[in-house]
C-alpha positions in Angstrom: -0.1 0.0 0.1 1.1 3.7 -0.8 0.3 6.7 0.6 0.9 10.0 -0.2 1.7 13.2 2.5 -1.6 14.1 1.5 -3.2 11.0 2.8 -1.5 11.6 5.8 -2.4 14.5 6.5 -6.6 14.2 5.4 -6.2 11.5 8.6 -4.2 13.5 11.0 -7.1 16.3 10.2 -10.1 13.8 10.5 -8.7 12.8 13.5 -8.6 16.0 14.9 -11.6 17.8 13.8 -13.7 14.8 14.3 -15.7 14.7 11.0 -15.1 14.9 7.0 -16.4 18.4 7.3 -14.1 19.6 9.6 -10.8 18.0 7.7 -12.6 19.6 4.6 -12.7 22.9 6.0 -9.2 22.7 7.4 -7.4 21.8 4.4 -9.8 23.7 1.6 -11.2 20.8 -0.4 -14.6 19.5 -1.3 -16.2 17.3 0.8 -17.3 14.9 -1.5 -13.6 14.8 -2.4 -12.8 14.3 1.3 -14.9 11.7 1.8 -13.5 9.5 -1.3 -10.3 10.0 -0.3 -10.5 8.6 3.1 -12.6 5.5 1.6 -9.9 4.4 -0.5 -7.3 4.8 2.4 -9.5 2.6 4.6 -9.6 0.4 1.5 -6.5 0.1 1.0 -5.1 -0.5 4.7 -7.9 -3.1 4.6 -10.0 -2.0 7.5 -11.8 0.8 8.8 -9.8 3.7 10.6 -12.4 5.5 11.7 -16.2 4.7 13.2 -19.0 7.1 14.0 -20.2 7.9 17.6 -22.2 10.3 18.8 -19.7 13.4 18.4 -18.6 12.7 14.9 -15.9 10.0 14.0 -13.7 9.0 16.2 -10.9 6.1 15.3 -10.9 2.8 15.8 -7.7 0.8 17.1 -6.4 0.5 13.8 -6.7 4.6 13.4 -5.0 5.0 16.4 -2.2 2.9 14.9 -2.0 4.9 11.5 -2.5 8.0 12.9 0.8 7.5 14.5 2.5 6.4 11.9 1.0 9.5 10.3 2.3 11.7 12.9 5.6 10.6 12.6 6.2 10.0 8.8 4.5 14.2 8.5 7.2 15.0 11.4 9.6 13.8 9.5 8.6 14.7 5.6 8.3 18.6 7.6 11.8 18.6 8.8 13.1 17.2 5.4 11.6 20.1 3.9 13.2 22.4 6.4 17.1 20.1 5.8 16.5 20.8 2.5 16.0 24.6 2.5 18.4 25.0 5.0 21.1 23.5 2.7 19.6 25.5 0.0 20.0 28.6 1.7 24.0 28.0 2.1 24.5 25.7 5.1 22.6 23.9 8.3 22.5 25.9 11.5 19.2 25.1 12.9 19.6 22.2 16.7 16.5 20.3 17.1 16.5 19.8 20.8 13.7 17.3 22.2 14.0 17.6 26.3 11.7 16.6 29.1 9.7 19.5 30.9 12.8 19.3 34.1 15.6 20.3 31.2 13.1 22.5 28.9 11.7 25.0 32.1 14.2 24.4 34.3 17.7 23.8 32.7 18.1 24.6 29.5 16.8 28.2 29.0 19.7 30.0 30.5 22.3 27.2 29.2 20.7 28.8 25.6 20.4 31.7 25.9 24.7 31.8 26.4 24.8 29.3 23.8 22.7 31.4 21.6 24.0 34.8 22.3 27.6 33.3 22.1 26.2 31.5 18.6 24.7 34.5 16.6 24.5 32.2 13.6 23.1 29.1 15.0 19.4 28.6 16.0 17.8 26.3 18.5 14.5 24.3 18.3 13.1 23.1 21.2 10.2 20.4 22.0 9.1 19.0 25.0 8.9 15.0 24.9 8.7 12.4 28.1 12.0 11.2 28.7 11.2 7.7 27.1 10.5 9.3 23.9 13.4 11.3 23.7 15.9 8.6 22.9 13.8 7.1 20.4 13.0 11.1 18.6 17.7 11.1 18.6 17.8 7.7 17.2 15.5 8.1 14.2 16.5 11.3 13.7 13.8 13.6 14.4 16.1 15.5 17.0 19.7 15.9 16.8 20.0 16.5 20.6 18.2 15.0 23.4 18.0 15.8 27.5 16.4 13.1 29.2 16.8 11.5 33.2 18.6 8.8 32.9 16.1 6.6 34.5 14.4 6.3 31.3 15.4 3.7 28.9 18.5 5.1 26.5 19.4 2.3 24.3 20.5 3.3 20.8 21.8 6.6 22.1 25.0 7.9 23.2 24.6 9.1 26.6 26.9 12.1 28.6 26.2 14.0 32.2 24.5 17.2 31.8 22.7 17.7 35.8 21.2 16.6 38.4 17.4 17.1 38.6 15.4 14.9 41.3 11.9 15.5 41.6 10.4 16.7 45.2 6.9 16.8 46.8 6.5 20.9 47.4 4.1 21.8 50.0 2.3 24.8 51.7 4.6 25.5 54.5 3.5 24.2 57.9 1.6 20.7 56.7 2.8 17.7 58.5 4.9 16.1 55.9 6.9 18.9 55.5 8.4 17.8 58.4 9.3 14.5 57.2 13.2 13.8 55.4 11.8 12.1 53.3 8.1 11.0 51.8 7.0 8.9 48.8 4.7 9.1 46.0 2.1 6.3 47.6 2.7 8.3 50.9 0.4 11.3 48.7 -2.2 9.1 47.7 -4.9 10.0 49.6 -4.1 14.0 50.0 -5.4 16.5 47.4 -2.7 17.7 44.1 -1.7 20.0 41.7 -0.3 19.4 38.7 1.5 20.1 35.0 -1.0 19.9 31.8 -1.8 16.6 31.5 0.4 16.2 28.6 3.5 17.5 29.9 6.3 15.3 30.1 6.8 15.4 34.0 3.0 15.1 34.5 2.6 12.3 32.6 5.9 11.1 34.5 4.1 10.9 37.4 1.4 10.0 37.3 2.4 7.1 35.0 4.2 6.0 37.9 1.0 6.4 40.1 -0.5 4.1 38.1 2.5 1.8 38.5 2.0 1.5 42.7 -2.2 1.5 42.2 -4.0 5.0 42.7 -4.7 7.7 40.4 -4.6 11.2 41.6 -6.6 13.6 43.1 -5.5 16.7 40.9 -7.7 19.7 41.7 -6.2 21.7 39.4 -3.4 22.1 36.5 -1.2 24.3 35.9 1.3 25.3 32.9 4.4 25.6 34.7 6.5 25.3 38.0 5.7 29.1 39.1 2.0 28.6 38.5 1.9 25.3 40.2 4.0 26.5 43.3 1.4 29.4 43.8 -1.8 27.0 43.6 0.3 25.2 46.5 1.0 28.3 48.4 -2.6 29.0 48.1 -3.1 25.3 49.6 -5.2 24.0 46.8 -2.9 21.0 47.1 0.6 19.3 47.0 2.8 19.2 44.0 6.0 17.1 42.4 8.2 19.2 40.6 11.9 19.4 40.5 14.0 20.7 43.0 15.5 24.1 41.8 12.0 24.8 40.7 10.7 23.7 44.8 14.2 25.8 45.8 13.2 28.8 43.9 9.4 28.8 44.9 10.3 28.5 48.5 12.2 32.2 47.9 9.2 34.0 47.4 6.4 32.1 48.6 4.9 30.1 52.1 5.8 26.2 50.8 8.1 23.6 51.6 9.4 21.2 49.6 10.9 17.5 50.6 12.4 14.9 48.8 10.9 12.1 47.2 12.1 8.8 48.1 11.5 6.8 44.8 13.8 5.5 42.9 12.2 7.3 39.9 12.9 10.8 41.5 16.1 10.5 42.1 17.1 11.2 38.6 20.0 12.9 36.6 19.3 14.8 32.8 21.8 13.5 30.5 22.5 14.5 26.9 21.4 12.4 24.1 22.9 12.0 20.9 23.2 9.1 17.9 26.8 10.0 17.7 29.4 12.8 18.2 31.4 12.2 14.9 27.9 12.2 12.8 26.7 15.6 14.5 26.3 19.0 12.5 28.9 21.2 13.6 25.9 23.3 15.2 24.8 20.3 16.8 28.6 19.6 18.4 29.0 22.6 19.6 25.9 22.7 21.4 26.4 19.4 23.0 30.2 20.4 24.1 28.9 24.1 25.0 26.2 22.0 27.6 29.1 19.2 29.2 30.9 22.5 30.0 28.5 23.8 31.8 
């Protein structure tokens, strides 16, 4: 079976809008054309990719798998066009970095700012990913450099030390647990929590670990960043899990306290991931060397 980029774009548009009409509007194509093309795609697959529900179309199990591949192929196609455009302009100078929440929010901003100031001819494209996905992104070329927790599976890439980044519990000052030397994630099971956006790498990590322990955290509110999360904690809306560097900063300005998490997944370090140093572009190698030196 063969699918061109427009087929992939169409399937993704149907999934994201929930209807053929919505996909047609987004893509600027006639509804009949979209409907016919979608039928042809499903015929080529030999299986239905979408099922009709009260609220519109939803992907079947086969559709979910198809969409996963469609997103990866669409991303690769877009990167191919962008990379060739950079070479056509004279030289490739953009470094693609995939990083987990702690690295993207707390460690990399200052380091990347210093690097960009020292290298005005190099650009950096930073995307947030969960640590388990970062090694794969680097291995298949979606990212030039990864910054991930060393507790994740990092097969297929070379790793180099970057920063310590343990996770801690942030509590309102005076909370009964704030006097503990350390606590476990399981100890927070019965306590209302506040958390980062559900799609953030750190939220997925913490809530995934909670699921392994047999509980689902009671999330009272979600925030887009660590600073907003700390303000929720200070207002006694709940307790939170965050990187220690963010918790230490919050303690300097808010009535909150942090306690180390004793769980193994929380005792993490950040590492730099590359396929191999010899295969990096000069800009990517310069960034890795700058981050290692920092």
